[in-house]
N, C-alpha and C positions, 0 to 999 in steps of 0.2 A: 330450194325445194321445188318439183315438178308439181302443180297441181292441177288434178284431171276434173272437168266438169260435165258428166256424160247426160243426155237429154233423159228426164224421167219418163218412165213407162208404163207407170199404174195407171189404172182405168180413169180415163179424164183428169190427168194429173198435169198440168201446165206451168208448176212452179220450176223454178231453175235454182240449183245451190248457190252459184253466186251470180249478181248483176253486173255487167261492163262496170260499173262503177268500184264492185268491190274488186273486180279483176284489175282495175286501174293500180288499187291500193297495193295488191299482191306483187304485179309488178314492179312497183315503186320500191318495194322492200327487196327486192332483189330475185323476184322468184318468176319461175315460167310457169304458163297457165295455158292448159289444152282444155278445149270445149268444144263439145261435138256439134256437128253440123243441126242447124233450127235449135239448139238447147233451148234458147231464149226466146222463141217465136210465141209462145204462148202469153209471156210479157211485152210484147211490143219489140224485144231485142233483137237485130238481126246479125248475123255473123260479122257483117262489115262493123258494127257497133263493137263488138269482140275484138276484132283486129285491132279498131283503133284505141282499143283499150289495152292493146299490148299482147292479146291471146294468138295463139295458134289454133285455128280451126282444124278439127278432123273427122274424117267422113263418117265414123260409126262408131259405138260404143267400147268395142272389143279396141279399136287403136287407143281410145281415149283409158282403156283399163291398163293396157300394154306400157303406156308414156308414162305413168302418173305413178309419184309414190303416195300421194295423198288425193283420195277422191271424196269430193266435197258434195252432197246430194241434198234432197227435201225429205224424201218417203225414204222407209227401210228398201234395201236392193231386194229385187225380186229375183227368183230361182235362177234366171240365167245371168243375172248382174253377179250372185253369189257364187256362182261356178268362176268367175272369172277372177275373183279376189287371189291374193297371194299373201305369203307372210310377213313379207315387207310393207304392205300396203297400210296405210291408217286410212280408216273411213268415219268420215265426221257425217252424220245425218241422223234423221229421228229412226229409230228402233223398235220401240216397243215391244221388247222379247217376252215378256211375263206370259202374255198367252201365244205365243208364236214359237211351238216345239221346232217345227222345222227350219225357221229361220235361224234360231239359237244352234241347231245343229249343224247347219252350214257355216254360221261362222265361227265357230270352234273349229270344225273340220280344216276352215282356210288358214288356221294361225295367224290372220290378220290382227291389227289393233283396231278394235270397233268402240267408237267414242259418241255416246247418245246426247243426242240435245237435251232431251227431256229429263236426264239425271244430274244435269249440270247443276248446282245449287248459288245460292249468292249468302251474305254473310249474315241474312234474316230468316235464312233455310228456304228462301223461294226458290222458283224455278225459271231463271230469267231468259233461257232460251226455248222454254214452253209459253211463257207469257205471251208473247203478240200472236201466236197462234191461238191458244186460248181466248185471248179477246176476239178475233177473228171470229171463231165457232162459236164463242157465245154470242154474238150480234147475229150471224147466219142462223142459229138454232131457232131463232124467233120467227124471221121470215121463211125460213122452209118448214117451220110448224104451221106457219099461216096459211102456206100454199097447200100442205095435206090436209089442212081442216076443209077445203073447198070440198064442194060434193062430188066434182068430176075427178079428183085426186081420192076419193074414198072417206073422206072426212063428213062429219055431219051438217057441213053447209053454215058454220058460223062465222060471222066475220070477226076479226080477232079483237077490233077496237069498239064493234058495235056501232049505232050510229044513236041521234037523239031520240029517247024512248024505248029503245031495244038495249038489251045489258050486253056486256061484250064477253069475249069468253074470258073464262079462269084460266089462268097461266099460274103453274105450279113449277115452282125451280127447285130441284132437289139438290142443295149444296149451293155455299154463299161465296165461293172463292173466285176467281179471276174470271171463269168460264160464267158462273152463276153470275154476277155482278154485271158482266156486259148482256147476257140476257136479260136480266131486268132493266136495264136502261133501254135498250130495245122495247120489250114488252110494254112498259110504263110508256114509252114515248108513241105506241101506238095505240094505248088508251087502254089496253086491258086490266083486268082485274087479277093483282098479281101477288104471288103467296111465295114465301121462300122458305124452306127448312134448312139448318144445320144444326150441329151438336156443340158447337163453339159459340157460346153466348157473347164473346166480344167480338167474334163476326157479325153476330145478329144486331148487337148495339152497333156496332159502325154501319151496316147497311141501313138500318133505323136513323140513322142520325144524317146519311146521305139523300135518304129518298122521303125521308118523313111519313106522313100518312098516306102516300100513294102506295106503300108496301106494306105488307102486313108480315110479321117476322115471326115463325114459329118454331119453336124449339122440337128435334127431331125425337120422337120417339117412335116405336113400330106402330102405336096406334094412331098417333097423330099424322106419322105419312101416310096409313090406310086411309083415313079420314077424308085427306086432302086429294089423293089421288082419284077417290071413288068419285069424288066433286068436279074434278079437274076437266076441261075442254083439250088442254095441252099441258103436257108434263117434258119438262126437260131434264135429264139426267145429268148432273154438272159435277159428279163426285172425281175425286182423284185420291189414291195412294200413291206417291212417286215411284215409278220404278215397277211397282205390283199390279197383277190384275185387280181389276175394277171389283168392289162389292156387289154381291145381286141384292138391290134394295127393295126392287119389285118382284113379286114372284110371279109364276104361270098364274096360279089361282086369282090373286088380286087382279090380274091384266082379264081375266074371265068375266070379273064383275065390273070393270070401269064400264063407263057409258058408252054404247054403237057409237062409231063415229069419232070418238077421242082420240086423240094423237099423243106417241111418246117418241121424242127424239132424244137420242142416246150419245151425247157427245162424248160419252167414256168408251165408246164401242173400241179405239185403238188399242185399248188396254181389257178387252174382252166383253165390256159393255156391263152397265149397271142395273138391266131389266133381264129377269132369266129367260124373256122370249128374245132377246136381241140376238141378230145374228148380220155380220157387216153387209151393206149395200157397197152400190157404186153410184155416180151420178148419173151414169145411163140408165139404172135401174133401182132408185134412190127408195122403193118404199115396198113394203109388203104387210098385209093385213093378219092378224092373229085375233080371232075370236072378235072381230070387228072393230078392232082397235087399229088404226093405222101407225106402222113402226117405220121412221125414218132414222136408219144407223149407217150412214156413208161414212167411210173410215178415212176419208181425207178432205172434209166440209172445205178447209179453206182454198184447196184445190179449184173451188167454183170461182173465186175472186182473187186469180193469181199475181196480179199487178200490185194490188195492195198487200197482199200476204207475203210476196217474196221481199218487196222492197221493207216490210215491217219485221219479216226475219232476219233478213242481212244486216238490218241495223243492229241486232243482237247478236249474230253468230261471228260478224267479221274479226272482232277483236280477238275471239278464242281461234279463229282459224289462222289469225296472223300468228298467234302465241304456237299454234303447232308448227308452221311452216319456218317461223324463225329460228326456234329453239330445237324442234324435232320434238315428239312425241313427249319421251320420257321427261325429259327437263321439263316442258311447258305443264304437264301434269302435276309432277312434285314440286314446282314452283308455286302453284296455286292450288290449297287445300279445296278452295269451292268448285274447281276445275277437275279434280281428281275423281270425285264420285260418278261423272261421265263415263270413266273406263268402265264398258260392260263386259268385254270378252278381249282377252288379250293371250298372244301365243297358245290357243288351245284350252285357256281356262276362262273361267265365268267369274266377274270380279265385279257385279252386282250382287249384294246379297238377295234383294227381292227376287230377280230372275232364278238365281242359283234355289232357292226355295221354292218357288212355284213350279220348277221344271226338273226339280231331283238332281240338281248338278252339285257337286264340291264346291262350295265357295272359297275362293281366294283373296284375300284383302287386296286392293287394286295397286297399293304401296309395295306389297311383298311380290305381286306380280310382276312389278317394274323393277323392284329390285335384283329379282331371279332373271330377269330378261337374256334372252340368248340372241345374239349377233344374227341379222336375216340378211338376205342377198336376195335381189331379184333375179327371177327366173329366166 
């Protein structure tokens, strides 16, 4: 198979779909890889590094899309990239379709086979291709929040860990999953007063065992959530419903009653955000203020640390990318019941139930869509 790696074009996105080491693995399996010039510049990987790994360098994304059968990216394709998709393309990347009607419509129209990292599962029901970026985003959420708390950035002017004789910031983490646990790790490490809310008592018990008395665990009811948010200096939204739009857990009215200069960091913004006042921001303009509360809602947080993020992501995605290249999409997906849920759109059909429900599409089960597959031919 011929695999294409375009340069990411989302605002301040420096990650890349395949590292040179991953390209070397692809080539060793007998596949061809074409890479857009400077695609790896953000992680310090030169065109020469990719050529040494066996890739061919192409001058622009159009040439990459034209040449490739499979496109491997990091972020969801932007409008110009979606216009280059063909029915015979396999697209393998993060998609986050539930809150993105325009992208979904374009992918349906393209006829391409679109596989989302974030809905691939493992034997325990976890999300193995989302985990590495959730780990990065969880840790970044605390450092981003700490910066936003500085007075020059609109915050209340509190140091997250305090100093001897002065109280630290109160950090509230909503959701005790992968994002939440890594946010907790960072916040405790910086000396904050940390509380976590979750509705799963097993999750709370596990976190209590890991962090001990340094962490306050709270069962999440509406009243408990409201009380904690009103006391917080920094609130981190770390909730996830796989493939679906994030639930709005903090209302605009509650935001109005928060302490002036407090900070909200919405790690769920890729899925629409879990605060009612959230809207996606970028690394070039990461925050805005609503009713005196600073909002940090960058939709590609891990892009700020692309070296760490790209290598962590490739560690997780490479085996799946190799399966697609070695077997073709249909066989790779049908052979692996945990990979199959990654199929979100196929030949004009929405094959992720959460996306179909959120956006009003008819849902077609992925195995049914693949069984009905029509042959495609490059334009």
